[in-house]
PyMOL commands that place a pseudoatom at each C-alpha (Angstrom):
pseudoatom trace, name=CA, resn=MET, resi=1, chain=A, elem=C, hetatm=0, pos=[0.000, 0.000, 0.000]
pseudoatom trace, name=CA, resn=SER, resi=2, chain=A, elem=C, hetatm=0, pos=[1.483, 3.342, -1.034]
pseudoatom trace, name=CA, resn=GLY, resi=3, chain=A, elem=C, hetatm=0, pos=[2.137, 5.535, 1.983]
pseudoatom trace, name=CA, resn=GLY, resi=4, chain=A, elem=C, hetatm=0, pos=[1.407, 2.773, 4.512]
pseudoatom trace, name=CA, resn=PHE, resi=5, chain=A, elem=C, hetatm=0, pos=[3.775, 1.754, 7.270]
pseudoatom trace, name=CA, resn=THR, resi=6, chain=A, elem=C, hetatm=0, pos=[6.009, -1.213, 6.537]
pseudoatom trace, name=CA, resn=GLU, resi=7, chain=A, elem=C, hetatm=0, pos=[6.285, -3.941, 9.162]
pseudoatom trace, name=CA, resn=LYS, resi=8, chain=A, elem=C, hetatm=0, pos=[9.771, -2.606, 10.010]
pseudoatom trace, name=CA, resn=VAL, resi=9, chain=A, elem=C, hetatm=0, pos=[8.375, 0.895, 10.659]
pseudoatom trace, name=CA, resn=ARG, resi=10, chain=A, elem=C, hetatm=0, pos=[5.482, -0.573, 12.691]
pseudoatom trace, name=CA, resn=ALA, resi=11, chain=A, elem=C, hetatm=0, pos=[8.030, -2.443, 14.823]
pseudoatom trace, name=CA, resn=LEU, resi=12, chain=A, elem=C, hetatm=0, pos=[9.973, 0.802, 15.408]
pseudoatom trace, name=CA, resn=ILE, resi=13, chain=A, elem=C, hetatm=0, pos=[6.764, 2.630, 16.412]
pseudoatom trace, name=CA, resn=ARG, resi=14, chain=A, elem=C, hetatm=0, pos=[5.796, -0.236, 18.793]
pseudoatom trace, name=CA, resn=GLU, resi=15, chain=A, elem=C, hetatm=0, pos=[9.277, -0.142, 20.321]
pseudoatom trace, name=CA, resn=ARG, resi=16, chain=A, elem=C, hetatm=0, pos=[9.124, 3.633, 20.847]
pseudoatom trace, name=CA, resn=ALA, resi=17, chain=A, elem=C, hetatm=0, pos=[5.665, 3.318, 22.432]
pseudoatom trace, name=CA, resn=ARG, resi=18, chain=A, elem=C, hetatm=0, pos=[6.790, 0.411, 24.641]
pseudoatom trace, name=CA, resn=GLY, resi=19, chain=A, elem=C, hetatm=0, pos=[3.454, -1.313, 24.143]
pseudoatom trace, name=CA, resn=ARG, resi=20, chain=A, elem=C, hetatm=0, pos=[1.434, 1.682, 25.363]
pseudoatom trace, name=CA, resn=CYS, resi=21, chain=A, elem=C, hetatm=0, pos=[-1.060, 3.902, 23.636]
pseudoatom trace, name=CA, resn=GLU, resi=22, chain=A, elem=C, hetatm=0, pos=[0.857, 7.086, 22.926]
pseudoatom trace, name=CA, resn=MET, resi=23, chain=A, elem=C, hetatm=0, pos=[-2.236, 9.186, 23.665]
pseudoatom trace, name=CA, resn=CYS, resi=24, chain=A, elem=C, hetatm=0, pos=[-3.556, 7.787, 26.963]
pseudoatom trace, name=CA, resn=GLY, resi=25, chain=A, elem=C, hetatm=0, pos=[-0.529, 5.792, 28.151]
pseudoatom trace, name=CA, resn=LEU, resi=26, chain=A, elem=C, hetatm=0, pos=[-2.334, 2.536, 28.875]
pseudoatom trace, name=CA, resn=ARG, resi=27, chain=A, elem=C, hetatm=0, pos=[-0.969, -0.803, 27.686]
pseudoatom trace, name=CA, resn=ILE, resi=28, chain=A, elem=C, hetatm=0, pos=[-2.377, -2.194, 24.442]
pseudoatom trace, name=CA, resn=PRO, resi=29, chain=A, elem=C, hetatm=0, pos=[-2.449, -5.975, 24.861]
pseudoatom trace, name=CA, resn=ILE, resi=30, chain=A, elem=C, hetatm=0, pos=[-4.324, -6.584, 21.585]
pseudoatom trace, name=CA, resn=GLY, resi=31, chain=A, elem=C, hetatm=0, pos=[-5.512, -4.560, 18.621]
pseudoatom trace, name=CA, resn=PRO, resi=32, chain=A, elem=C, hetatm=0, pos=[-3.022, -1.671, 18.472]
pseudoatom trace, name=CA, resn=GLN, resi=33, chain=A, elem=C, hetatm=0, pos=[-3.697, 0.801, 15.689]
pseudoatom trace, name=CA, resn=TYR, resi=34, chain=A, elem=C, hetatm=0, pos=[-1.118, 2.774, 13.732]
pseudoatom trace, name=CA, resn=HIS, resi=35, chain=A, elem=C, hetatm=0, pos=[-2.164, 6.335, 13.022]
pseudoatom trace, name=CA, resn=HIS, resi=36, chain=A, elem=C, hetatm=0, pos=[-0.685, 8.579, 10.334]
pseudoatom trace, name=CA, resn=ARG, resi=37, chain=A, elem=C, hetatm=0, pos=[-0.299, 12.077, 11.798]
pseudoatom trace, name=CA, resn=LYS, resi=38, chain=A, elem=C, hetatm=0, pos=[0.051, 13.434, 8.260]
pseudoatom trace, name=CA, resn=PRO, resi=39, chain=A, elem=C, hetatm=0, pos=[-2.828, 11.689, 6.524]
pseudoatom trace, name=CA, resn=ARG, resi=40, chain=A, elem=C, hetatm=0, pos=[-2.046, 9.822, 3.334]
pseudoatom trace, name=CA, resn=ARG, resi=41, chain=A, elem=C, hetatm=0, pos=[-5.147, 11.228, 1.635]
pseudoatom trace, name=CA, resn=ALA, resi=42, chain=A, elem=C, hetatm=0, pos=[-4.158, 14.835, 2.412]
pseudoatom trace, name=CA, resn=GLY, resi=43, chain=A, elem=C, hetatm=0, pos=[-1.322, 14.875, -0.093]
pseudoatom trace, name=CA, resn=GLY, resi=44, chain=A, elem=C, hetatm=0, pos=[0.851, 12.625, 2.033]
pseudoatom trace, name=CA, resn=THR, resi=45, chain=A, elem=C, hetatm=0, pos=[1.067, 9.798, -0.492]
pseudoatom trace, name=CA, resn=ALA, resi=46, chain=A, elem=C, hetatm=0, pos=[3.550, 11.764, -2.610]
pseudoatom trace, name=CA, resn=ALA, resi=47, chain=A, elem=C, hetatm=0, pos=[5.530, 12.853, 0.446]
pseudoatom trace, name=CA, resn=LYS, resi=48, chain=A, elem=C, hetatm=0, pos=[8.340, 10.545, 1.548]
pseudoatom trace, name=CA, resn=ASP, resi=49, chain=A, elem=C, hetatm=0, pos=[7.865, 11.412, 5.226]
pseudoatom trace, name=CA, resn=VAL, resi=50, chain=A, elem=C, hetatm=0, pos=[4.351, 9.907, 5.396]
pseudoatom trace, name=CA, resn=SER, resi=51, chain=A, elem=C, hetatm=0, pos=[5.772, 6.395, 5.928]
pseudoatom trace, name=CA, resn=LEU, resi=52, chain=A, elem=C, hetatm=0, pos=[8.416, 7.333, 8.531]
pseudoatom trace, name=CA, resn=PRO, resi=53, chain=A, elem=C, hetatm=0, pos=[8.170, 6.514, 12.273]
pseudoatom trace, name=CA, resn=SER, resi=54, chain=A, elem=C, hetatm=0, pos=[7.958, 10.257, 13.030]
pseudoatom trace, name=CA, resn=ASN, resi=55, chain=A, elem=C, hetatm=0, pos=[4.622, 10.333, 11.205]
pseudoatom trace, name=CA, resn=GLY, resi=56, chain=A, elem=C, hetatm=0, pos=[3.183, 7.354, 13.055]
pseudoatom trace, name=CA, resn=VAL, resi=57, chain=A, elem=C, hetatm=0, pos=[1.819, 6.795, 16.535]
pseudoatom trace, name=CA, resn=LEU, resi=58, chain=A, elem=C, hetatm=0, pos=[0.521, 3.691, 18.291]
pseudoatom trace, name=CA, resn=LEU, resi=59, chain=A, elem=C, hetatm=0, pos=[-3.013, 4.038, 19.653]
pseudoatom trace, name=CA, resn=HIS, resi=60, chain=A, elem=C, hetatm=0, pos=[-5.867, 2.220, 21.361]
pseudoatom trace, name=CA, resn=PRO, resi=61, chain=A, elem=C, hetatm=0, pos=[-8.850, 1.953, 19.014]
pseudoatom trace, name=CA, resn=LEU, resi=62, chain=A, elem=C, hetatm=0, pos=[-10.853, 4.411, 21.188]
pseudoatom trace, name=CA, resn=CYS, resi=63, chain=A, elem=C, hetatm=0, pos=[-8.039, 6.971, 21.190]
pseudoatom trace, name=CA, resn=HIS, resi=64, chain=A, elem=C, hetatm=0, pos=[-7.733, 6.598, 17.421]
pseudoatom trace, name=CA, resn=GLU, resi=65, chain=A, elem=C, hetatm=0, pos=[-11.465, 7.201, 17.101]
pseudoatom trace, name=CA, resn=LYS, resi=66, chain=A, elem=C, hetatm=0, pos=[-11.155, 10.338, 19.258]
pseudoatom trace, name=CA, resn=ILE, resi=67, chain=A, elem=C, hetatm=0, pos=[-8.531, 11.747, 16.885]
pseudoatom trace, name=CA, resn=GLU, resi=68, chain=A, elem=C, hetatm=0, pos=[-10.555, 10.940, 13.785]
pseudoatom trace, name=CA, resn=SER, resi=69, chain=A, elem=C, hetatm=0, pos=[-13.805, 12.360, 15.185]
pseudoatom trace, name=CA, resn=ASN, resi=70, chain=A, elem=C, hetatm=0, pos=[-12.247, 15.505, 16.730]
pseudoatom trace, name=CA, resn=ARG, resi=71, chain=A, elem=C, hetatm=0, pos=[-9.958, 16.616, 13.952]
pseudoatom trace, name=CA, resn=ALA, resi=72, chain=A, elem=C, hetatm=0, pos=[-9.588, 20.279, 15.015]
pseudoatom trace, name=CA, resn=TRP, resi=73, chain=A, elem=C, hetatm=0, pos=[-8.758, 19.168, 18.573]
pseudoatom trace, name=CA, resn=ALA, resi=74, chain=A, elem=C, hetatm=0, pos=[-6.234, 16.617, 17.209]
pseudoatom trace, name=CA, resn=LEU, resi=75, chain=A, elem=C, hetatm=0, pos=[-4.634, 19.186, 14.908]
pseudoatom trace, name=CA, resn=GLN, resi=76, chain=A, elem=C, hetatm=0, pos=[-4.075, 21.578, 17.822]
pseudoatom trace, name=CA, resn=ARG, resi=77, chain=A, elem=C, hetatm=0, pos=[-2.257, 18.849, 19.740]
pseudoatom trace, name=CA, resn=GLY, resi=78, chain=A, elem=C, hetatm=0, pos=[-0.108, 17.499, 16.904]
pseudoatom trace, name=CA, resn=TRP, resi=79, chain=A, elem=C, hetatm=0, pos=[-2.022, 14.224, 16.442]
pseudoatom trace, name=CA, resn=LEU, resi=80, chain=A, elem=C, hetatm=0, pos=[-2.940, 15.383, 12.947]
pseudoatom trace, name=CA, resn=LEU, resi=81, chain=A, elem=C, hetatm=0, pos=[-0.818, 17.417, 10.559]
pseudoatom trace, name=CA, resn=HIS, resi=82, chain=A, elem=C, hetatm=0, pos=[-1.448, 19.452, 7.444]
pseudoatom trace, name=CA, resn=ALA, resi=83, chain=A, elem=C, hetatm=0, pos=[-0.181, 18.031, 4.145]
pseudoatom trace, name=CA, resn=TYR, resi=84, chain=A, elem=C, hetatm=0, pos=[2.592, 20.660, 4.100]
pseudoatom trace, name=CA, resn=ASP, resi=85, chain=A, elem=C, hetatm=0, pos=[3.776, 19.987, 7.699]
pseudoatom trace, name=CA, resn=LYS, resi=86, chain=A, elem=C, hetatm=0, pos=[6.961, 18.062, 8.404]
pseudoatom trace, name=CA, resn=PRO, resi=87, chain=A, elem=C, hetatm=0, pos=[6.269, 15.390, 11.074]
pseudoatom trace, name=CA, resn=GLU, resi=88, chain=A, elem=C, hetatm=0, pos=[9.662, 15.850, 12.771]
pseudoatom trace, name=CA, resn=ALA, resi=89, chain=A, elem=C, hetatm=0, pos=[9.043, 19.607, 13.119]
pseudoatom trace, name=CA, resn=ILE, resi=90, chain=A, elem=C, hetatm=0, pos=[5.601, 19.527, 14.796]
pseudoatom trace, name=CA, resn=PRO, resi=91, chain=A, elem=C, hetatm=0, pos=[5.427, 18.390, 18.431]
pseudoatom trace, name=CA, resn=VAL, resi=92, chain=A, elem=C, hetatm=0, pos=[2.690, 16.066, 19.620]
pseudoatom trace, name=CA, resn=ARG, resi=93, chain=A, elem=C, hetatm=0, pos=[1.113, 16.134, 23.071]
pseudoatom trace, name=CA, resn=MET, resi=94, chain=A, elem=C, hetatm=0, pos=[1.435, 12.576, 24.383]
pseudoatom trace, name=CA, resn=TRP, resi=95, chain=A, elem=C, hetatm=0, pos=[0.383, 11.155, 27.737]
pseudoatom trace, name=CA, resn=HIS, resi=96, chain=A, elem=C, hetatm=0, pos=[3.824, 11.783, 29.243]
pseudoatom trace, name=CA, resn=GLY, resi=97, chain=A, elem=C, hetatm=0, pos=[4.323, 15.277, 27.843]
pseudoatom trace, name=CA, resn=THR, resi=98, chain=A, elem=C, hetatm=0, pos=[4.861, 17.163, 24.621]
pseudoatom trace, name=CA, resn=VAL, resi=99, chain=A, elem=C, hetatm=0, pos=[7.476, 15.584, 22.372]
pseudoatom trace, name=CA, resn=LEU, resi=100, chain=A, elem=C, hetatm=0, pos=[9.011, 15.876, 18.947]
pseudoatom trace, name=CA, resn=LEU, resi=101, chain=A, elem=C, hetatm=0, pos=[9.113, 12.562, 17.093]
pseudoatom trace, name=CA, resn=VAL, resi=102, chain=A, elem=C, hetatm=0, pos=[12.607, 12.532, 15.620]
pseudoatom trace, name=CA, resn=GLY, resi=103, chain=A, elem=C, hetatm=0, pos=[13.369, 9.278, 13.876]
pseudoatom trace, name=CA, resn=VAL, resi=104, chain=A, elem=C, hetatm=0, pos=[12.335, 6.647, 16.417]
pseudoatom trace, name=CA, resn=GLN, resi=105, chain=A, elem=C, hetatm=0, pos=[12.889, 8.919, 19.415]
pseudoatom trace, name=CA, resn=ALA, resi=106, chain=A, elem=C, hetatm=0, pos=[10.302, 10.905, 21.365]
pseudoatom trace, name=CA, resn=VAL, resi=107, chain=A, elem=C, hetatm=0, pos=[12.286, 13.993, 22.358]
pseudoatom trace, name=CA, resn=PRO, resi=108, chain=A, elem=C, hetatm=0, pos=[10.722, 16.012, 25.206]
pseudoatom trace, name=CA, resn=THR, resi=109, chain=A, elem=C, hetatm=0, pos=[10.027, 19.654, 24.478]
pseudoatom trace, name=CA, resn=ASP, resi=110, chain=A, elem=C, hetatm=0, pos=[8.398, 22.460, 26.413]
pseudoatom trace, name=CA, resn=GLN, resi=111, chain=A, elem=C, hetatm=0, pos=[6.949, 23.721, 23.150]
pseudoatom trace, name=CA, resn=SER, resi=112, chain=A, elem=C, hetatm=0, pos=[3.174, 23.642, 22.752]
pseudoatom trace, name=CA, resn=PRO, resi=113, chain=A, elem=C, hetatm=0, pos=[2.106, 21.681, 19.638]
pseudoatom trace, name=CA, resn=ARG, resi=114, chain=A, elem=C, hetatm=0, pos=[-0.223, 24.431, 18.402]
pseudoatom trace, name=CA, resn=GLN, resi=115, chain=A, elem=C, hetatm=0, pos=[-2.397, 27.103, 19.961]
pseudoatom trace, name=CA, resn=ASP, resi=116, chain=A, elem=C, hetatm=0, pos=[-4.604, 25.419, 22.571]
pseudoatom trace, name=CA, resn=PRO, resi=117, chain=A, elem=C, hetatm=0, pos=[-7.593, 27.699, 23.222]
pseudoatom trace, name=CA, resn=ASP, resi=118, chain=A, elem=C, hetatm=0, pos=[-9.222, 25.403, 25.791]
pseudoatom trace, name=CA, resn=GLY, resi=119, chain=A, elem=C, hetatm=0, pos=[-6.094, 24.941, 27.872]
pseudoatom trace, name=CA, resn=GLY, resi=120, chain=A, elem=C, hetatm=0, pos=[-6.587, 21.164, 27.962]
pseudoatom trace, name=CA, resn=ASP, resi=121, chain=A, elem=C, hetatm=0, pos=[-3.604, 18.879, 28.108]
pseudoatom trace, name=CA, resn=GLY, resi=122, chain=A, elem=C, hetatm=0, pos=[-4.764, 16.436, 25.448]
pseudoatom trace, name=CA, resn=GLN, resi=123, chain=A, elem=C, hetatm=0, pos=[-4.111, 13.425, 27.623]
pseudoatom trace, name=CA, resn=GLY, resi=124, chain=A, elem=C, hetatm=0, pos=[-6.411, 10.534, 28.211]
pseudoatom trace, name=CA, resn=ALA, resi=125, chain=A, elem=C, hetatm=0, pos=[-9.008, 9.072, 25.913]
pseudoatom trace, name=CA, resn=ALA, resi=126, chain=A, elem=C, hetatm=0, pos=[-11.710, 11.065, 27.676]
pseudoatom trace, name=CA, resn=GLY, resi=127, chain=A, elem=C, hetatm=0, pos=[-9.875, 14.271, 26.797]
pseudoatom trace, name=CA, resn=ASP, resi=128, chain=A, elem=C, hetatm=0, pos=[-10.041, 15.507, 30.375]
pseudoatom trace, name=CA, resn=GLY, resi=129, chain=A, elem=C, hetatm=0, pos=[-6.385, 14.866, 31.209]
pseudoatom trace, name=CA, resn=SER, resi=130, chain=A, elem=C, hetatm=0, pos=[-7.216, 11.971, 33.489]
pseudoatom trace, name=CA, resn=LEU, resi=131, chain=A, elem=C, hetatm=0, pos=[-5.893, 8.465, 33.254]
pseudoatom trace, name=CA, resn=PRO, resi=132, chain=A, elem=C, hetatm=0, pos=[-7.706, 5.415, 34.574]
pseudoatom trace, name=CA, resn=ASP, resi=133, chain=A, elem=C, hetatm=0, pos=[-6.433, 4.042, 37.890]
pseudoatom trace, name=CA, resn=ALA, resi=134, chain=A, elem=C, hetatm=0, pos=[-5.792, 0.533, 36.585]
pseudoatom trace, name=CA, resn=ASP, resi=135, chain=A, elem=C, hetatm=0, pos=[-2.429, 0.036, 34.906]
pseudoatom trace, name=CA, resn=SER, resi=136, chain=A, elem=C, hetatm=0, pos=[-1.468, 3.670, 35.367]
pseudoatom trace, name=CA, resn=PRO, resi=137, chain=A, elem=C, hetatm=0, pos=[1.615, 4.412, 33.310]
pseudoatom trace, name=CA, resn=THR, resi=138, chain=A, elem=C, hetatm=0, pos=[4.829, 5.899, 34.534]
pseudoatom trace, name=CA, resn=PRO, resi=139, chain=A, elem=C, hetatm=0, pos=[6.618, 8.490, 32.407]
pseudoatom trace, name=CA, resn=ILE, resi=140, chain=A, elem=C, hetatm=0, pos=[9.389, 7.189, 30.176]
for i in range(1, 140): cmd.bond("trace and resi %d" % i, "trace and resi %d" % (i + 1))
show_as sticks, trace
zoom trace
């Protein structure tokens, strides 16, 4: 599939995520989903960076649905990118903080992904910044 992640890239994304959803931080025992921050249909198929680990994140199905159904919210937090954006240049607000995805590394940054008018932190599948008590993650 043109613009899709190869199995090698998926393995690198899984390794970076350490088996956790990169949005909410909870472990994903089965059914992880790979999300393109820069969508393939938004001009990404011609861009070489669409298939790189910096353009992909590992998500629970519910967190993936939240991104897809709240596109403006996701864009503000770096979960979605414009076709002209460079994935390594736009930070994403993950469960453990705001990071730049550089190669296979999640590099912490104090930079806000984009203007955040509601002041929310973008963490947790509920969008309220909370994480469930069970299997609470520890920052990496």
